[in-house]
C-alpha positions in Angstrom: 101.0 86.7 -256.1 99.3 89.4 -254.1 100.1 90.7 -250.7 97.6 92.1 -248.0 97.6 93.6 -244.7 95.3 95.5 -242.2 95.9 99.2 -242.7 96.6 101.2 -239.5 93.6 103.3 -240.3 91.5 100.3 -240.1 92.8 99.1 -236.7 92.9 102.4 -234.8 89.3 102.0 -233.6 90.1 98.6 -232.1 93.3 100.0 -230.5 91.2 102.8 -229.0 88.5 100.5 -227.7 91.1 98.4 -226.0 92.7 101.4 -224.3 89.2 102.8 -223.4 88.5 99.6 -221.5 91.8 98.8 -220.1 93.1 102.3 -218.8 90.0 103.1 -216.6 89.9 99.7 -215.0 93.7 99.8 -214.1 93.3 103.4 -213.0 90.5 102.6 -210.6 92.6 99.5 -209.4 95.6 101.8 -208.9 93.9 104.8 -207.2 90.9 103.6 -205.2 90.7 101.1 -202.4 88.1 98.7 -203.4 86.9 95.3 -202.0 87.9 92.0 -203.2 84.8 91.5 -205.4 85.2 94.8 -207.1 89.0 94.2 -207.5 88.1 90.9 -209.2 85.6 92.6 -211.5 87.9 95.4 -212.5 91.0 93.0 -212.9 88.8 90.8 -215.2 87.6 94.0 -217.2 91.4 95.1 -217.5 92.5 91.5 -218.6 89.6 91.3 -221.1 90.6 94.6 -222.8 94.4 93.8 -222.6 93.6 90.5 -224.5 91.6 92.4 -227.1 94.4 94.8 -227.5 97.1 92.0 -227.8 94.7 90.3 -230.4 94.3 93.4 -232.4 98.2 94.0 -232.4 98.8 90.5 -233.6 96.1 90.8 -236.3 97.7 94.1 -237.3 101.2 92.5 -237.6 100.0 89.6 -239.7 100.3 89.9 -243.5 98.8 87.7 -246.0 100.1 86.3 -249.3 97.8 84.8 -252.0 99.5 82.8 -254.7 98.2 80.4 -257.3 98.7 77.5 -254.8 96.9 79.1 -251.7 96.8 81.8 -249.1 99.4 82.2 -246.4 99.2 84.3 -243.1 102.8 85.5 -242.4 103.8 86.8 -238.9 102.6 86.0 -235.4 99.3 84.2 -236.6 101.1 82.1 -239.3 99.1 79.6 -241.3 98.6 78.4 -244.8 95.5 77.2 -246.7 96.1 75.4 -250.0 93.4 76.1 -252.7 93.8 72.4 -253.8 92.8 71.1 -250.2 90.2 73.9 -249.4 87.3 72.0 -247.8 85.3 74.8 -246.1 84.5 78.5 -246.9 82.4 80.7 -244.7 81.5 84.4 -245.5 79.6 86.0 -242.6 78.1 89.6 -242.3 78.0 91.1 -238.8 75.8 94.1 -238.7 76.2 97.0 -236.3 72.7 98.4 -236.8 69.3 97.1 -236.9 68.7 98.2 -240.4 71.8 96.1 -241.4 73.4 99.0 -243.3 76.6 99.2 -241.4 78.8 96.2 -240.4 81.7 94.0 -241.6 82.3 90.7 -243.2 84.5 87.9 -242.1 85.9 85.2 -244.4 87.0 81.8 -242.7 88.9 79.3 -244.9 89.7 75.8 -243.9 91.8 73.0 -245.5 92.2 70.1 -243.1 93.4 71.4 -239.6 94.7 74.6 -241.1 92.4 77.7 -241.2 92.6 81.5 -241.8 90.1 84.1 -240.8 90.1 87.5 -242.4 87.7 90.5 -242.1 86.6 93.1 -244.6 88.9 95.8 -243.2 91.9 93.8 -244.9 93.1 95.5 -248.1 92.2 93.4 -251.0 89.6 91.6 -249.1 87.0 91.3 -252.0 89.7 89.9 -254.3 90.7 87.2 -251.7 86.9 86.4 -251.3 86.6 86.0 -255.2 89.8 83.8 -255.3 88.5 81.6 -252.4 85.1 81.2 -254.1 86.7 80.2 -257.3 88.7 77.5 -255.4 85.7 76.4 -253.5 83.9 75.8 -256.9 86.8 73.9 -258.3 86.7 71.6 -255.4 82.9 71.3 -255.3 82.9 72.7 -251.7 79.3 73.0 -250.6 78.4 76.6 -249.6 75.9 77.4 -247.0 73.0 79.7 -247.9 74.4 82.4 -245.7 77.8 82.3 -247.5 76.1 82.3 -250.9 73.8 85.2 -250.1 77.0 87.2 -248.8 78.9 86.2 -252.0 76.1 87.7 -254.0 76.0 90.9 -251.7 79.6 91.5 -252.9 78.5 91.0 -256.6 79.9 87.6 -256.9 77.4 85.1 -258.5 78.0 81.7 -257.1 76.4 79.9 -260.0 78.9 81.5 -262.3 81.6 79.9 -260.3 80.1 76.6 -260.3 79.0 76.6 -264.0 82.2 78.1 -265.4 84.9 77.4 -262.7 87.4 76.2 -265.3 86.9 79.3 -267.5 87.1 81.7 -264.6 90.3 79.9 -263.4 92.3 81.9 -266.0 91.1 85.3 -264.4 92.0 84.5 -260.8 
């Protein structure tokens, strides 16, 4: 069993972005008399950044537990994905620059109606990706070309999972 969470250092940027959008919008609404259209715009901006801050807080408070039977999200965003029922795995890369040098990965796992989404800021992210890829191989879950390419970018060869899944099972 392993436990994982988002470190505060990884989340501080999101908290700052939420505050940077929310505080000025609220300050303008509180200090300047604006018309109804501008009020609607600033209130919408404040609400959007407040929701982003709330989402960040919920993600930060959620912990993950990986066991031999599955992955569980514990806390406000609770969910469980059983490895034996895994039916979809997506690994996406989101670039923040045109040269694709900087960005983050997001792993989405689904088993029936249950799903868990993680991003690469999570402690032990690569370990969870490897375990999910092994579970997908054992269940013969079809991988998209994007997911396969992203697994390879992490140094995981999908062919080794699918050709030797039972041998690799002992490692995971």
